[in-house]
C-alpha positions in Angstrom: -36.8 40.9 60.2 -33.5 41.0 61.9 -31.9 38.9 64.6 -31.0 40.9 67.7 -27.8 40.7 69.6 -29.0 38.4 72.3 -28.3 34.9 73.5 -31.3 33.5 71.7 -30.5 35.1 68.3 -26.9 34.1 68.7 -27.9 30.5 69.3 -30.1 30.5 66.1 -27.3 32.0 64.1 -25.0 29.4 65.5 -27.4 26.6 64.4 -28.1 28.0 61.0 -24.5 28.7 60.0 -23.5 25.0 59.8 -26.6 24.2 57.8 -25.8 26.9 55.3 -22.3 25.6 55.1 -23.5 22.1 54.4 -26.0 23.3 51.8 -23.4 25.4 50.1 -20.9 22.6 50.0 -23.6 20.2 48.6 -24.5 22.8 45.9 -20.9 23.3 45.0 -20.3 19.6 44.9 -23.3 19.1 42.5 -22.1 22.0 40.4 -18.6 20.6 40.3 -19.9 17.1 39.4 -21.8 18.4 36.4 -18.9 20.6 35.5 -16.6 17.6 35.5 -19.0 15.8 33.2 -19.1 18.7 30.8 -15.3 19.0 30.9 -14.9 15.2 30.3 -17.1 15.6 27.3 -15.0 18.4 25.9 -11.8 16.4 26.6 -13.2 13.3 24.8 -14.0 15.5 21.8 -10.6 17.1 21.9 -8.9 13.6 22.2 -10.9 12.4 19.2 -9.8 15.4 17.1 -6.2 14.8 18.2 -6.4 11.1 17.2 -7.7 12.2 13.8 -4.9 14.6 13.4 -2.4 11.9 14.3 -3.9 9.5 11.8 -3.7 12.2 9.1 -0.1 13.0 9.9 0.8 9.3 9.7 -0.9 9.0 6.3 1.1 12.1 5.2 4.3 10.6 6.4 3.6 7.3 4.6 3.0 9.3 1.4 6.2 11.2 1.8 8.1 8.0 2.4 6.6 6.6 -0.8 7.5 9.7 -2.8 11.1 9.5 -1.4 11.4 5.8 -2.3 10.1 6.5 -5.8 12.4 9.4 -6.2 15.4 7.4 -5.0 14.5 4.6 -7.5 14.2 7.1 -10.4 17.6 8.6 -9.4 19.2 5.1 -9.4 17.9 4.4 -12.9 19.1 7.8 -14.1 22.5 7.2 -12.7 22.7 3.8 -14.4 21.6 5.2 -17.7 24.3 7.8 -17.5 26.9 5.2 -16.6 26.0 2.8 -19.4 26.8 5.2 -22.2 27.8 2.5 -24.7 24.1 2.1 -25.7 21.0 4.3 -25.7 18.4 3.4 -23.1 15.1 4.9 -21.9 13.1 4.3 -18.8 9.9 2.2 -18.9 7.1 1.2 -16.5 6.2 -2.4 -16.0 2.5 -2.7 -16.8 2.0 -6.5 -16.9 3.5 -9.8 -15.7 3.0 -13.4 -16.7 4.7 -15.7 -14.2 4.1 -19.4 -13.8 6.2 -22.7 -13.8 7.5 -22.1 -17.3 7.1 -18.4 -18.1 8.7 -15.3 -16.6 7.5 -12.5 -18.9 6.9 -8.8 -18.2 5.2 -6.1 -20.3 6.5 -2.5 -20.4 4.8 0.7 -21.6 7.3 1.5 -24.4 7.2 0.1 -27.9 8.2 0.7 -31.5 7.2 4.4 -31.5 9.8 4.8 -28.6 12.6 3.0 -30.5 12.2 -0.4 -28.8 13.0 -3.4 -31.0 13.1 -7.1 -30.7 16.2 -8.1 -28.7 16.4 -4.8 -26.9 18.1 -5.4 -23.6 16.2 -4.7 -20.3 18.1 -4.1 -17.1 18.0 -2.3 -13.7 20.6 -1.2 -11.1 20.4 -4.7 -9.5 21.3 -6.4 -12.8 20.1 -8.0 -16.0 16.3 -8.5 -16.4 16.1 -10.0 -19.9 15.4 -9.1 -23.6 12.4 -8.0 -25.7 10.8 -10.7 -27.8 7.7 -8.9 -29.0 7.2 -5.2 -29.9 4.0 -3.4 -30.5 3.3 0.3 -31.2 3.3 1.5 -27.5 4.2 -1.6 -25.5 6.6 -4.5 -25.5 7.1 -7.9 -23.9 10.2 -9.1 -22.3 11.4 -12.6 -21.6 13.3 -12.4 -18.4 16.4 -14.4 -17.6 14.2 -16.6 -15.3 12.1 -17.8 -18.2 12.4 -21.5 -19.1 13.6 -20.5 -22.6 16.3 -18.1 -21.4 20.0 -18.6 -22.0 22.7 -16.0 -21.3 26.4 -16.3 -22.1 28.2 -15.3 -18.9 31.7 -14.7 -17.5 33.2 -14.6 -14.0 34.4 -11.0 -13.4 37.4 -12.1 -11.3 38.7 -15.3 -13.0 37.4 -14.9 -16.5 35.8 -18.4 -16.5 32.9 -18.8 -18.8 29.5 -20.4 -18.5 25.8 -20.3 -19.5 23.3 -18.6 -17.2 20.0 -20.4 -17.3 16.8 -20.4 -15.2 16.8 -22.5 -12.0 13.9 -24.7 -11.5 11.0 -23.0 -9.6 12.6 -19.6 -9.7 10.6 -17.8 -12.4 10.0 -14.8 -10.1 13.7 -14.2 -9.7 16.3 -14.5 -7.0 18.3 -17.4 -8.5 19.8 -18.7 -11.7 22.0 -21.6 -12.6 25.5 -21.1 -14.2 26.1 -24.3 -16.3 28.9 -25.7 -18.5 31.7 -24.3 -16.4 35.1 -25.9 -17.3 36.3 -28.3 -14.6 39.6 -26.4 -14.4 37.8 -23.1 -13.6 39.1 -20.9 -10.7 35.6 -19.6 -10.0 34.7 -19.6 -6.3 31.7 -18.8 -4.1 31.2 -15.1 -3.9 32.4 -14.4 -7.4 30.4 -11.9 -9.5 29.0 -13.1 -12.8 28.3 -10.8 -15.7 27.1 -11.1 -19.3 30.1 -12.0 -21.5 29.1 -10.2 -24.6 29.7 -13.3 -26.8 27.5 -15.8 -28.4 24.2 -13.9 -28.0 22.4 -10.6 -27.9 23.6 -9.3 -24.6 26.4 -6.8 -24.4 29.3 -7.4 -22.0 29.4 -6.3 -18.4 25.8 -6.4 -17.1 25.7 -8.0 -13.7 23.7 -11.3 -13.4 24.5 -12.3 -9.9 26.9 -13.9 -7.4 27.9 -17.5 -7.0 26.5 -19.1 -3.9 27.2 -22.8 -4.6 29.4 -24.9 -7.0 29.0 -28.6 -7.8 30.0 -31.1 -10.4 27.6 -32.3 -13.0 26.3 -35.9 -13.1 29.1 -37.1 -15.4 31.9 -35.0 -13.8 32.7 -33.3 -17.2 31.9 -29.8 -16.1 30.9 -27.7 -13.1 27.7 -25.9 -12.4 26.9 -23.2 -10.0 24.0 -21.4 -8.4 23.7 -17.6 -8.9 22.0 -15.4 -6.3 20.5 -12.4 -8.1 19.0 -9.2 -6.7 16.4 -9.0 -9.4 12.9 -9.9 -8.1 10.3 -9.9 -10.9 7.4 -9.6 -8.5 8.7 -6.3 -7.2 9.8 -4.9 -10.5 8.0 -1.7 -11.5 10.5 0.3 -13.5 13.3 -0.7 -15.9 15.7 0.6 -18.5 15.4 -0.7 -22.1 17.9 -0.1 -24.9 16.6 1.7 -28.0 17.8 2.5 -31.5 
């Protein structure tokens, strides 16, 4: 059935054409609406995958940063070992800590079978840690310079003034020591570097203890005492060097 080419048929076509256009537009709109929903679902899925990839990359970066930090630390210990050639030393891992108001003790994974002995010296690039007081077959215990029973003969690198480095109250985790029994005529000043003196004890000369941050007279004005700021933090200590036979 076919419309003829006459005024009536032309009028019908004229009426039908807009209706077809509206219906077509409506259909395309519905189609586009569901298409957008479908695309939105795909985009959400892709975004979730991207987020997972970003999280994975961040985890990988954190691991790489950790490996770099560990490698840098090992290199520092190796450099220190090669510098301090006056005695033999080996690397050790800190495997235990006992820290309270009186004690500042760490345990390392090296013992008698590795050549560690009582009075072996323990140190790190930041400075002196302490000395071994108990040795077992494959582990040892170290009393740090922050322990209540610790005492280290010390000397000012610049002036040559002597003193005794002892633990400072409430500083068993590290950070500060006291330098006591300094002669009143001493030329030591704030900022001076204090090292082990190598006399009157088990510690060899030349291991850094810390820097002076405060100087004061004792209660009877017979000697001076000072506060030493150290860079050794027992809580963060994980690897050390220990002298061996």
